[in-house]
N, CA, C and O of each residue as an XYZ file, in Angstrom:
340
protein
N      90.261     70.974    277.503
C      90.787     69.782    277.003
C      92.354     69.209    277.096
O      93.232     70.014    276.784
N      92.618     68.333    277.363
C      94.311     67.865    278.041
C      95.185     68.218    276.344
O      94.599     68.512    275.303
N      96.406     68.098    276.496
C      96.943     67.734    274.660
C      96.623     66.153    274.288
O      96.731     65.716    273.142
N      96.299     65.526    275.190
C      96.236     64.072    275.473
C      95.227     63.465    274.221
O      95.346     62.798    273.193
N      94.047     64.220    275.092
C      92.984     64.096    274.495
C      92.603     64.708    273.415
O      91.844     64.216    272.579
N      93.287     66.229    273.343
C      92.897     66.377    272.070
C      93.919     65.882    270.815
O      93.461     65.925    269.673
N      95.484     65.351    271.056
C      95.722     63.593    269.782
C      94.677     62.850    269.720
O      94.351     62.260    268.691
N      93.939     62.788    270.978
C      93.463     61.175    270.608
C      91.764     61.593    269.640
O      91.061     60.817    268.991
N      91.626     62.644    269.827
C      90.398     63.501    269.187
C      90.678     63.779    267.706
O      89.775     63.524    266.909
N      91.941     64.321    267.218
C      92.524     64.571    265.933
C      93.187     63.217    264.909
O      93.453     63.183    263.708
N      93.296     62.182    265.995
C      93.802     61.135    265.247
C      92.295     60.424    265.289
O      92.364     59.731    264.274
N      91.268     60.233    265.729
C      89.941     59.632    265.215
C      89.169     60.545    264.606
O      87.988     60.256    264.412
N      89.693     61.853    264.176
C      89.302     61.879    262.939
C      90.227     61.821    261.313
O      89.911     61.992    260.136
N      91.421     61.502    262.012
C      92.185     61.207    260.678
C      91.713     59.523    260.524
O      91.821     59.035    259.399
N      91.288     58.806    261.448
C      91.606     58.009    260.485
C      89.694     57.229    260.104
O      89.362     56.075    259.832
N      88.832     58.548    260.270
C      87.475     58.646    259.598
C      87.681     58.983    258.272
O      87.127     58.345    257.377
N      88.625     60.181    257.986
C      88.884     60.841    256.990
C      89.997     59.541    255.661
O      89.967     59.471    254.433
N      90.644     58.917    256.482
C      91.205     58.052    255.614
C      90.216     56.170    255.254
O      90.340     55.347    254.347
N      89.438     56.216    256.346
C      88.219     55.110    255.767
C      87.187     55.599    254.288
O      86.794     54.972    253.303
N      87.000     57.243    254.831
C      86.452     57.457    253.807
C      87.212     57.512    252.697
O      86.550     57.132    251.731
N      88.622     57.905    252.327
C      89.150     57.781    251.131
C      89.664     56.533    250.593
O      90.219     56.386    249.504
N      89.443     55.726    251.394
C      89.754     54.357    251.058
C      88.333     53.309    250.276
O      88.378     52.433    249.412
N      86.919     54.029    251.223
C      85.520     53.175    250.567
C      85.356     54.136    249.384
O      84.690     53.626    248.484
N      85.813     55.492    249.111
C      85.197     55.975    247.938
C      86.415     55.927    246.754
O      86.115     56.382    245.650
N      87.894     55.344    246.974
C      88.854     54.642    245.863
C      87.946     53.438    245.733
O      87.175     53.609    244.788
N      87.745     52.156    246.412
C      87.260     51.244    246.252
C      86.095     50.569    246.953
O      85.961     49.434    247.410
N      85.188     51.769    246.886
C      83.801     51.679    247.068
C      82.489     50.881    246.291
O      81.694     49.977    246.548
N      82.798     51.820    245.175
C      81.801     50.892    244.129
C      81.948     49.627    243.444
O      82.854     49.190    242.734
N      81.163     49.283    243.713
C      80.910     47.200    242.570
C      82.293     47.495    241.410
O      83.309     46.805    241.501
N      82.199     48.266    240.664
C      82.963     47.959    239.876
C      84.506     48.050    239.861
O      85.148     47.202    239.242
N      85.284     49.323    240.702
C      86.273     49.039    241.154
C      86.494     47.406    242.205
O      87.449     46.652    242.017
N      85.663     47.209    243.007
C      86.086     45.626    243.755
C      86.104     45.108    242.775
O      87.165     44.683    242.319
N      84.853     44.965    242.086
C      85.521     43.471    240.938
C      86.919     43.876    239.946
O      87.292     42.781    239.525
N      87.688     44.760    239.487
C      88.539     44.559    239.142
C      89.697     44.885    240.012
O      90.739     45.500    239.785
N      89.248     44.330    241.023
C      90.603     44.433    241.979
C      91.140     43.103    241.768
O      90.599     42.301    241.006
N      92.340     42.819    242.520
C      92.787     41.219    242.165
C      92.871     41.256    243.632
O      93.171     42.163    244.409
N      92.406     39.601    243.862
C      92.598     39.175    245.772
C      93.214     40.114    246.313
O      92.781     41.186    246.738
N      94.644     39.543    246.289
C      95.686     40.258    247.174
C      95.624     42.326    247.813
O      96.138     42.853    248.799
N      95.023     42.738    247.027
C      94.996     43.950    246.565
C      93.692     44.166    247.114
O      93.666     45.295    247.605
N      92.407     43.468    247.266
C      91.291     43.555    248.199
C      91.361     43.111    249.075
O      90.594     43.594    249.908
N      92.320     41.837    249.621
C      92.761     41.791    251.134
C      93.409     42.090    251.883
O      93.542     41.567    252.989
N      94.131     43.283    251.320
C      94.449     44.568    251.438
C      93.874     45.571    251.928
O      94.046     46.010    253.065
N      92.887     46.152    250.787
C      92.536     46.967    251.517
C      91.646     46.417    252.976
O      91.601     46.765    254.156
N      91.036     45.425    252.171
C      89.870     44.986    253.871
C      90.685     45.150    254.726
O      90.332     46.027    255.514
N      92.264     44.416    255.096
C      93.143     44.503    256.159
C      93.129     45.967    256.754
O      92.984     46.163    257.961
N      93.286     46.962    255.849
C      93.792     48.397    256.509
C      92.346     48.635    256.704
O      92.144     49.171    257.793
N      91.340     48.434    256.063
C      89.775     48.739    256.600
C      89.747     48.574    258.348
O      89.584     49.458    259.189
N      89.988     47.000    258.548
C      90.035     46.410    259.932
C      91.122     46.961    261.114
O      91.184     47.033    262.342
N      91.755     47.226    260.186
C      93.709     47.994    261.063
C      92.875     49.318    261.805
O      92.838     49.571    263.009
N      92.093     50.220    260.453
C      92.282     51.882    261.288
C      90.759     51.395    262.173
O      90.760     52.025    263.231
N      89.612     50.578    262.085
C      88.473     50.644    262.743
C      89.375     50.176    264.511
O      88.899     50.480    265.605
N      90.404     49.580    264.350
C      91.272     48.756    265.341
C      91.622     49.595    266.162
O      91.400     49.452    267.364
N      92.274     50.688    265.625
C      93.030     51.425    265.601
C      92.123     52.235    266.786
O      92.520     52.144    267.948
N      90.976     52.981    266.507
C      90.012     54.059    266.511
C      89.759     53.257    267.725
O      90.009     53.809    268.797
N      89.286     52.001    267.739
C      88.714     51.742    269.027
C      89.777     51.932    270.008
O      89.260     52.492    270.975
N      91.183     51.704    270.244
C      91.944     51.812    270.862
C      92.303     52.976    271.496
O      92.793     53.083    272.620
N      91.827     54.491    270.123
C      92.128     55.350    270.714
C      91.246     55.870    271.613
O      91.595     56.590    272.548
N      90.148     55.555    271.389
C      89.098     56.049    271.864
C      88.759     55.367    273.779
O      88.608     55.960    274.848
N      88.765     54.099    273.444
C      89.596     53.366    275.027
C      90.643     54.247    275.957
O      90.710     54.319    277.184
N      91.363     54.832    275.027
C      92.740     55.791    275.647
C      91.975     57.033    276.273
O      92.182     57.555    277.369
N      90.935     57.416    275.197
C      90.639     58.917    275.660
C      89.267     58.641    276.928
O      88.886     59.386    277.831
N      88.925     57.659    276.631
C      88.003     57.550    278.296
C      88.721     57.078    279.673
O      88.346     57.254    280.832
N      90.086     56.301    279.079
C      90.584     56.656    280.090
C      91.758     58.013    281.054
O      92.111     58.292    282.200
N      91.949     58.464    279.672
C      92.523     59.666    280.192
C      91.358     60.562    281.016
O      91.769     61.082    282.053
N      90.125     60.768    280.709
C      89.278     61.153    281.090
C      89.220     60.708    282.819
O      89.442     61.447    283.779
N      88.987     59.799    282.822
C      88.596     59.120    284.598
C      90.296     60.069    284.677
O      90.374     61.063    285.399
N      91.104     59.753    284.135
C      92.627     60.442    284.933
C      92.289     61.340    285.777
O      92.197     61.545    286.987
N      92.061     62.019    284.343
C      92.103     63.599    284.950
C      90.241     63.445    286.354
O      90.229     63.843    287.518
N      89.677     63.129    286.001
C      88.738     63.214    287.397
C      89.199     63.301    288.427
O      88.885     64.149    289.262
N      90.387     62.070    288.614
C      91.009     61.689    289.505
C      91.873     62.453    289.966
O      91.853     62.618    291.186
N      92.894     63.156    289.169
C      93.518     64.324    289.590
C      92.907     64.885    290.042
O      92.838     64.887    291.271
N      92.085     65.711    289.206
C      91.245     67.099    289.881
C      90.695     66.474    291.102
O      90.592     67.357    291.954
N      90.229     65.130    291.633
C      89.705     64.876    293.225
C      90.334     65.390    294.266
O      90.115     66.048    295.284
N      91.966     64.412    293.149
C      93.145     64.566    294.264
C      93.801     66.131    294.440
O      94.360     66.375    295.509
N      93.747     66.985    293.600
C      93.724     68.464    293.807
C      92.905     69.095    294.487
O      93.338     69.870    295.339
N      91.772     68.968    294.336
C      90.644     69.208    295.568
C      90.663     68.817    296.748
O      90.101     69.558    297.555
N      91.220     67.702    297.208
C      91.504     67.157    298.473
C      92.601     67.509    298.670
O      92.711     67.484    299.896
N      93.832     67.943    298.101
C      94.750     68.691    298.996
C      94.599     70.241    299.457
O      94.939     70.643    300.570
N      94.133     70.913    298.605
C      93.808     72.185    298.980
C      92.942     71.940    300.095
O      93.049     72.804    300.966
N      92.115     71.028    300.338
C      90.895     70.816    301.581
C      92.155     70.998    302.909
O      92.042     71.674    303.931
N      93.096     70.321    302.560
C      93.863     69.441    303.567
C      94.843     70.999    303.970
O      95.430     71.254    305.023
N      94.748     71.754    302.845
C      95.833     73.058    303.105
C      95.111     74.179    304.001
O      95.767     74.805    304.833
N      93.732     74.415    303.806
C      93.139     74.684    303.987
C      92.489     74.470    306.129
O      91.975     75.263    306.918
N      92.874     73.150    306.221
C      92.429     72.734    307.162
C      93.468     72.948    308.766
O      93.172     72.991    309.960
N      94.937     73.054    307.883
C      95.976     72.731    308.369
C      95.987     74.303    309.256
O      96.920     74.580    310.009
């Protein structure tokens, strides 16, 4: 796996951990009821941002896979051209 794909995988894992931490901290009903509206909006916005970032990271990983496949194909084509000449 390429360094970029490993980085994307690691960042996705980190966003999962961050989401869990926020959910545990603010997840129960008593804690949520105690929050002021600004803090609640901040927590909700943070969770949405984390999920959006994760979606972008997953899209990047898919794109990197496709690029790797195309590079492999080009490498094979070059090898075939060298052996034919």
